[in-house]
C-alpha atoms as one frame of an Amber mdcrd trajectory, in Angstrom:
protein
  10.593 -42.136 -21.679  10.931 -42.027 -17.873  14.512 -40.792 -18.122  13.404
 -37.940 -20.330  10.618 -37.018 -17.883  13.089 -37.195 -15.041  15.515 -34.940
 -16.910  12.707 -32.401 -17.495  11.819 -32.513 -13.807  15.400 -32.004 -12.706
  15.581 -28.861 -14.832  12.290 -27.470 -13.511  11.566 -25.092 -10.667  10.179
 -27.954  -8.565  13.616 -29.561  -8.308  15.397 -26.219  -7.849  13.194 -24.899
  -5.100  14.844 -24.467  -1.734  13.212 -24.663   1.657  13.550 -20.905   2.117
  11.880 -20.193  -1.258   8.992 -22.498  -0.332   8.628 -20.687   2.989   8.565
 -17.322   1.128   5.790 -18.630  -1.096   3.785 -19.401   2.011   4.566 -15.934
   3.476   3.504 -14.268   0.245   0.306 -16.353   0.359  -0.365 -15.092   3.889
   0.165 -11.497   2.788  -2.166 -12.003  -0.182  -4.786 -13.367   2.259  -4.422
 -10.262   4.490  -4.746  -7.997   1.482  -7.761  -9.741  -0.044  -9.704 -11.248
   2.821  -8.817  -8.741   5.595  -8.433  -5.687   3.276  -5.108  -4.637   4.924
  -3.820  -1.872   2.585  -4.847  -4.004  -0.462  -3.785  -1.467  -3.096  -0.205
  -1.848  -1.864   0.020  -5.122  -0.054  -1.444  -7.196  -2.868   1.090  -6.226
  -5.570   3.962  -6.348  -2.993   2.991  -9.874  -1.924   2.511 -11.059  -5.510
   5.895  -9.568  -6.452   7.365 -11.554  -3.599   5.537 -14.645  -4.905   6.980
 -14.192  -8.411  10.567 -13.536  -7.363  10.659 -16.737  -5.237   9.596 -19.043
  -8.060  12.975 -20.701  -8.880  14.668 -20.195 -12.260  12.262 -17.528 -13.414
  15.031 -14.909 -13.751  12.397 -12.262 -13.117  14.719 -10.194 -10.957  17.939
 -10.959 -12.902  19.793  -8.320 -14.909  17.305  -8.332 -17.755  14.267  -9.556
 -15.818  10.848  -7.862 -15.848  10.953  -6.859 -12.155  14.553  -5.677 -12.439
  13.543  -3.146 -15.045  10.635  -1.946 -12.839  13.053  -1.801  -9.874  15.037
   0.881 -11.682  12.321   3.398 -10.795  12.323   2.356  -7.162  16.123   2.083
  -6.863  16.535   5.611  -8.175  13.723   7.010  -5.963  11.589   7.928  -9.014
   8.445   6.058  -8.062   8.102   7.366  -4.461   8.507  10.956  -5.743   5.828
  10.449  -8.420   3.516   8.974  -5.774   4.078  12.112  -3.657   2.796  14.242
  -6.557  -0.438  12.192  -6.462  -0.638  12.396  -2.672  -0.246  16.159  -2.844
  -2.994  16.407  -5.411  -5.321  14.475  -3.060  -4.452  16.453   0.096  -6.375
  19.373   1.473  -3.974  21.488   3.647  -6.860  23.778   4.646  -7.232  22.419
   8.223  -3.526  22.946   8.775  -3.604  26.512   7.331  -6.652  27.322   9.465
  -4.957  26.112  12.648  -1.158  26.320  12.148  -0.382  25.284  15.722  -1.333
  21.699  14.752   1.923  21.624  12.796   3.588  21.052  16.164   1.498  17.900
  16.642   2.744  16.552  13.340   6.290  17.259  14.454   5.713  15.575  17.876
   4.496  12.442  16.175   7.954  12.018  14.625   9.087  11.030  18.136   8.629
   7.427  17.069  11.109   7.930  14.191  13.893   8.782  16.603  13.007   6.004
  19.043  13.218   3.442  16.254  16.498   5.014  15.007  18.035   4.616  18.468
  16.676   1.120  18.837  18.030   0.052  15.425  21.481   1.371  16.340  21.397
  -0.494  19.670  20.425  -3.680  17.783  23.529  -3.339  15.592  22.207  -1.819
  12.398  24.479   0.623  10.560  23.452   4.250  11.085  22.199   4.672   7.484
  20.037   1.598   7.758  18.798   2.715  11.167  17.646   6.041   9.715  15.637
   4.201   7.022  14.098   1.897   9.646  13.207   4.820  11.856  11.113   6.488
   9.125   8.577   3.610   9.540   7.452   5.543  12.637   6.108   8.285  10.408
   3.549   5.812   8.907   4.388   7.124   5.411   4.950   4.309   2.973   6.418
   6.245   0.051   8.903   8.069   2.310   9.938   4.803   3.966  10.620   3.285
   0.484  12.409   6.436  -0.605  14.710   6.320   2.419  15.303   2.597   2.167
  16.243   2.824  -1.517  18.596   5.729  -0.818  20.139   4.655   2.474  19.834
   0.879   2.778  18.388  -0.942  -0.292  19.214  -4.374   1.192  16.372  -3.808
   3.714  13.878  -2.308   1.261  11.462  -5.246   1.252  11.347  -5.598   5.048
  10.927  -1.840   5.586   8.151  -1.616   3.020   6.227  -4.587   4.426   6.572
  -3.302   8.003   5.543   0.253   6.984   2.423  -0.684   5.050   1.384  -3.396
   7.517   1.371  -0.996  10.420  -0.397   1.655   8.332  -3.187  -0.853   7.787
  -3.333  -1.636  11.518  -3.843   1.958  12.564  -7.378   1.300  13.900  -6.037
  -1.511  16.107  -2.747  -0.057  17.336  -3.658   3.542  18.071  -6.835   3.466
  20.253  -5.302   1.650  23.278  -2.374   4.122  23.288  -4.701   7.110  22.891
  -6.891   6.002  25.782  -3.906   5.247  28.015  -2.378   8.672  27.502  -5.496
  10.866  27.629  -8.175  11.467  30.281 -11.831  10.625  29.618 -12.960  14.173
  30.304 -10.339  15.541  27.889 -11.463  13.134  25.144 -14.942  14.755  25.379
 -13.711  18.235  24.567 -15.637  19.838  21.727 -13.503  22.045  19.494 -14.774
  25.150  17.738 -15.302  25.144  14.004 -12.216  26.022  11.927 -12.101  29.367
  10.211 -12.658  29.475   6.424  -9.412  29.360   4.420  -9.209  31.510   1.278
  -8.121  30.156  -2.076  -5.217  32.571  -2.100  -3.910  30.984   1.135  -4.235
  27.508  -0.312  -2.273  28.526  -3.421   0.467  30.305  -1.517   0.931  27.482
   1.035   2.667  24.947  -1.232   4.905  27.622  -2.770   5.934  29.326   0.481
   6.399  26.090   2.503   8.579  24.552  -0.264  10.741  27.647  -0.377  11.138
  27.949   3.398  11.820  24.268   4.123  13.773  23.638   0.878  16.193  26.454
   1.545  16.751  25.176   5.072  17.012  21.500   4.122  17.943  21.081   0.427
  17.809  17.216   0.542  14.025  17.404   1.346  13.248  19.208  -1.924  12.582
  16.089  -4.050   9.958  14.751  -1.583   8.455  17.966  -0.314   8.623  19.678
  -3.667   6.753  16.880  -5.409   4.139  16.795  -2.655   3.597  20.546  -2.925
   3.588  20.527  -6.710   0.756  18.018  -6.640  -1.056  20.200  -4.145  -0.591
  23.279  -6.312  -2.142  21.354  -9.224  -5.177  20.852  -7.002  -5.493  24.289
  -5.492  -4.686  26.463  -8.484  -8.026  25.493 -10.078  -6.514  25.948 -13.568
  -4.979  22.467 -13.976  -7.968  20.235 -13.158  -7.075  17.659 -15.814  -3.502
  17.394 -14.479  -4.738  17.189 -10.902  -7.215  14.472 -11.854  -4.484  12.487
 -13.642  -2.127  12.789 -10.664  -4.845  11.718  -8.231  -6.041   8.770 -10.260
  -4.323   7.363 -13.377  -0.745   8.322 -12.518  -0.734   7.339  -8.859  -2.448
   4.058  -9.656   0.054   3.073 -12.392   3.052   4.109 -10.305   1.686   2.234
  -7.261   1.544  -1.010  -9.325   5.140  -0.552 -10.548   6.457   0.478  -7.154
   4.744  -2.300  -5.197   5.644  -5.106  -7.617   9.283  -4.048  -7.679   9.384
  -3.814  -3.852   7.993  -7.347  -3.715  10.792  -8.327  -6.082  13.347  -7.403
  -3.419  11.849  -9.999  -1.041  13.997 -12.873  -2.289  14.271 -15.691   0.249
  18.002 -15.276   0.953  17.622 -11.554   1.547  14.266 -11.508   3.385  14.500
 -14.548   5.694  17.021 -13.110   8.136  16.940 -12.193  11.774  17.249  -8.569
  10.754  13.848  -8.725   9.078  12.200  -9.725  12.377  14.057  -6.928  14.119
  12.822  -4.400  11.568   9.201  -5.517  11.997   9.461  -5.223  15.760  11.196
  -1.832  15.487   8.396  -0.657  13.169   5.805  -1.420  15.827   7.853   0.429
  18.450   8.255   3.383  16.071   4.566   3.588  15.221   3.506   3.301  18.866
   6.101   5.915  19.789   4.791   8.325  17.150   1.242   7.923  18.378   2.373
   8.477  22.010   4.437  11.546  21.097   1.430  13.179  19.407  -0.845  12.405
  22.355   1.619  13.741  24.940   1.966  17.081  23.120  -1.789  17.047  22.643
  -2.183  16.922  26.426   0.235  19.829  26.828  -1.622  21.913  24.294  -4.913
  21.020  25.967  -3.670  22.430  29.238  -2.095  25.511  27.678  -5.283  26.310
  25.752  -7.399  26.057  28.845  -9.177  22.907  27.673  -9.993  24.132  24.139
  -7.894  21.473  22.291  -8.917  17.805  22.372  -5.670  15.907  22.928  -6.909
  13.024  20.756  -6.023  14.998  17.615  -2.351  14.594  18.528  -2.460  10.897
  17.605  -3.313  11.940  14.033   0.173  13.415  13.737   1.449  10.239  12.114
   1.077  10.600   8.386  -1.349   7.767   7.680  -3.717  10.103   5.831  -6.714
  10.134   6.414  -6.921   6.928   8.495  -5.290   8.346  11.627  -7.624  11.341
  11.613 -10.613   9.026  11.333  -9.369   6.998  14.292  -9.176  10.197  16.369
 -12.742  10.945  15.350 -13.978   7.444  16.266 -12.324   7.457  19.706 -13.786
  10.891  20.441 -17.291   9.847  19.398 -17.092   6.764  21.664 -16.504   9.093
  24.605 -19.081  11.670  23.491 -21.467  10.757  20.587 -21.914  13.702  18.291
 -18.470  15.153  18.971 -16.892  15.996  15.613 -13.149  16.530  15.598 -12.307
  15.040  12.233 -11.370  18.279  10.484  -9.298  19.358  13.492  -7.432  16.000
  13.355  -6.750  16.500   9.646  -4.453  19.423  10.539  -1.858  17.305  12.377
  -2.494  14.433   9.994  -1.346  16.327   6.947   1.361  18.021   9.014   2.651
  14.530   9.682   3.272  14.025   5.987   5.421  17.172   5.969   7.107  16.194
   9.227   8.121  12.703   7.964   9.533  14.218   4.769  11.494  16.742   6.838
  12.817  14.008   9.103  13.949  12.088   6.026  15.658  15.222   4.701  17.534
  15.710   8.024  18.803  12.150   7.957  19.942  12.427   4.303  21.669  15.743
   4.990  23.535  14.303   8.020  24.308  10.812   6.791  24.503  10.712   2.996
């Protein structure tokens, strides 16, 4: 009787569990706590952390050749899921503020400064150049693009890059304000900006078509990301595909988010995740995100001076592509300096420009390194 029970126990996951797997179960529990109790990017962090929980249960085979998560991972490994998510993001995005004030595109570009800082830091820490390019994209604060780049350039670091990217996206309200206040003057933070001009529907329809053509011809590798983003936006702005736009914004993006996040969690197996490189990536992600915020603020100060004090430099921090959270943080910091000051729509210009900027940065890396 006891020998039979002992035999069953020795063949169970309890006996097969290693110390690293047990530690990963604790880490996934902490991530679940942050997602549920602290509401840190719960739509993404919860399925990622539960995927990590599942894959570290011994003997489950869930990530083996014919395992459930392995089949889901096909869509992540072949960059299908991030591209589908970009269609949904495009359908939810209003490029009107950017069209009304095109100069804010430069702020979105300046916020990619963090991408190149992290790239250089990763190379100095010994990462291969392809892996360094994927790590650097964390600085753009764009989760789907980070996953897209990691899957294409360095799949062995996919889990660490995804966790770092989405963790820092959720911490935007904590990370950005100190940097914004450090790099801007109190009197500049009180600047009131004039209302944006109305944008016609024709402009909104032409924008995704023209921008895809101009950027896609210059950087062909960016077409999958930028093209899917702009296709989603065209569904929204054409006003003749409301059902498709609604599906892209809701049902499709929700389903794909579940599949993508679970499969990313499946890459967080103990032997692959518990390495010194993971800690390096998490630290580099913080440097990248802080650098992106700083780059936007610095150019914001320059534009403030050149405009004769008509541009509030706080909108530069929204150049990272954490839409719309970064724009809201710009608004909150401005209101603390001057209650009643409303710069949210102005901040949305660089915010949506940051989405384009990160996709373009990814395209440049792919063109040079693939």
